[in-house]
N, C-alpha and C positions, 0 to 999 in steps of 0.2 A: 793429442790434445782433444779434449771433450768440448764440443761446440754446443752452446746453449742459446736458444732464441726466445724462450718464454719464461716467465716467472710462475711458479706453481702457486704461490700464495705467501702469506706472512704468518709466522707463528704467533705473533702478538695480536693478530686479528682473526685467527681461525683456530678454534679449540681443537678440532680434529688434527690439524697440522701440528699443534703444540704437543698433543698426545703422541703422535707419530714421532716427533722430534725426541721426546723423552724416551720412548721405547728404543729408537735407533741409537740414541746416545748410550743407553744402558748396555746395548749390544756392541758398543764400540764401532758402529757403522756410520757415525755422524762426522762430517768434515766441515770445517769453517773456512770460508774465504774472507780473510781479513782485508778491510778496505778503508781508505781515508774518506772523509765526508765529501770532499770536492770530487773524488773519483766516482761517487754514486750517480752523478749527473751524466756521465759519459755513456754513449750508446754502444761503444766498442771498448771492451776491456779484456786484457789477458792477465790472469793471475794464477798462482799455485795455491792450493788449499794447505791447511796445516798438516795434512797427511800426504802431501805430495802430488795430488791430482792436478794436472795442467788443464786449466779451463779458459776457453775463449767465449766471451759473451758478445752477442750481437742482438741488441734490444731496441725496441721502439718506445720504451718507457724508462722512467728513472727507477733505480734501485733504492731500497730502504733497508735499514737495520732490521734483521729478522726475516728478510725475504728468503724463500726456499727456491733454489734454482734447479734442484734435482731431488727426486724422492721415488726411489724404487726399493725393491726388497734387499738390495745389497749396499746401497749408498744413499745417504741423505746429506745434501750440501746446503748450507745456510750462509747467508751474507751476514758478516759480523763487522759492524762499523767500529773503527778504532776510537778510543777516547781522545779528546783534545783539551787544551787549556781554555777555560772560559772564565769570564767575570760573571758572577751571580750577584744580583742586587735584591735583597729581601726588603719589601716595603713594610715598614713598621706600622704606620697608621694610614691605611689605604684611603679612607674617606676624609681625613683631616686636612689634607693639603693638596687639592687637585692641581694647583699651579705648579707644584714641584713634580708631579707626575708628568705633566705636559713638558716641563723643562727637561726631565730625564729622557722622555721620548724624543724630544728635539735634538738633544746632544747625541744620542745613539744613532738616530736617523741621519744626522749630518755626517756621521762617519760611515754611512752605508753598511751597517752591520745587520746581518740577519738576527732575529731574536727568537727566543723560546720562552713561553710563559707557562709556569706551573703554579697554580694557586696565587700566592702573594710574592712569587719570586720571578724575576725577569733575568734571563741569561743571554750572553752573546759571546762568540769566540774571539780570541785574540791570537795573533800570529807570533808576536815577540814579547818578551817580558817587559820591555820599555813601554808598551801600551798601558800597562797597569798604572804607572806613574802619570801618564797623560790623562787617563780617565779619572784618577783620583783628583788631579788638579781641575779638570773640567767639572766634576761633581762637587767640588769643595763647598760651594755655597748652599747646597741642598742635602749634604750627607747626614744631617741630623735626623732626617726622615727615613733613612735607608741603612741597611747593614750590607757592607761591601765584602765579598769573598772571591778568592781566586781558587779554582779547583779544576781537576781533570774529570771529564765526563763525556758520555756520548751525547753530542750536541745534535739535536734534530730540530731544525727551524720550524716555526709554525707554518702550516701550509697557507699559502697566500701572503706570507710575510717574509719570503726568502728574497734576499737581495744579493746580486753578485757583488762580492766584496771587492773593494779597491785595494 
């Protein structure tokens, strides 16, 4: 087992690491440690990469999608977060109805959901398909201002807006 205690960096925040990642990937020396979002918070993790390397992580910080946990001449290991089912709500008229925006935030907050905001779209994870119908019912009075979608994606909560889900 390979024991890792530090994170090298993140390919999405470091151009040099991204270039190294692309180079190592082209040489077939890149491995992916696939992980669920809730596992990213753990300080101790044991996983096997997609190419079979057994890795034990002992960390004092949280992992993120794109983190590099090993980068040498022979092996480049990257953390790859697995996609999950999310509800995405596209806001049609951002400025026209602030009351509906507050209502939307209140409904999601009352369910203790972490959120991700990209431009005019707010997303949050769901655990079971029955949650879709619950949220459709909860949003029924304000849906005319929003476009409601269910999709699989890598969910990364806004920093500072992560809530431990119930």
